[in-house]
C-alpha positions as CSV (number, residue, x, y, z in Angstrom):
1,M,-13.0,7.9,6.2
2,S,-9.5,6.7,6.3
3,K,-7.9,4.7,9.1
4,E,-4.4,4.5,10.3
5,I,-2.4,1.4,9.5
6,D,-0.5,-0.4,12.2
7,P,3.1,0.9,12.2
8,K,4.4,-2.6,12.9
9,L,2.6,-3.9,9.8
10,L,3.9,-1.1,7.7
11,E,7.5,-2.0,8.8
12,I,7.2,-5.6,7.4
13,L,5.1,-5.0,4.3
14,V,6.9,-4.6,1.0
15,C,5.8,-4.3,-2.6
16,P,5.3,-7.9,-4.0
17,L,6.8,-6.8,-7.3
18,T,9.8,-4.6,-6.3
19,K,10.3,-5.7,-2.7
20,E,10.6,-2.1,-1.7
21,T,9.2,-0.4,1.4
22,L,5.7,1.0,1.0
23,L,4.5,4.5,2.0
24,W,1.2,5.0,3.7
25,D,-1.2,7.4,2.0
26,S,-3.8,8.1,4.7
27,E,-5.8,10.4,2.5
28,N,-6.5,7.7,-0.1
29,N,-6.2,4.7,2.2
30,E,-3.5,3.1,0.1
31,L,0.0,1.8,0.4
32,I,2.3,3.3,-2.3
33,S,5.1,1.6,-4.2
34,K,6.9,4.5,-5.9
35,K,9.2,2.2,-7.8
36,A,6.4,0.0,-9.2
37,G,4.1,3.0,-9.7
38,L,1.3,1.2,-7.9
39,A,-1.1,2.1,-5.0
40,Y,-2.3,-0.9,-3.1
41,P,-5.7,-0.4,-1.5
42,V,-6.4,-1.0,2.2
43,K,-9.9,-2.2,2.8
44,D,-11.3,-2.5,6.4
45,G,-7.7,-2.2,7.7
46,I,-6.5,-5.1,5.5
47,P,-3.9,-4.3,2.8
48,I,-4.8,-5.9,-0.6
49,M,-1.3,-6.7,-1.9
50,L,-2.3,-8.0,-5.3
51,P,-0.8,-6.2,-8.3
52,D,-4.1,-6.8,-10.2
53,E,-6.0,-4.9,-7.5
54,A,-3.5,-2.0,-7.3
55,R,-4.1,1.4,-9.0
56,K,-1.5,2.7,-11.4
57,I,0.0,6.0,-10.3
58,D,2.5,8.4,-12.0
């Protein structure tokens, strides 16, 4: 079951590699960095912003 992420948090979070704004994927409970091609997981409402923990996406 996915949860919504706080919109204020989404405004300030950026990809640690590219510094670009992230997109919220509520279906997969992830924050997406299109430029880096990574999906950062959100566990229990906490974004895990470590590139080693991110999933590679196309």
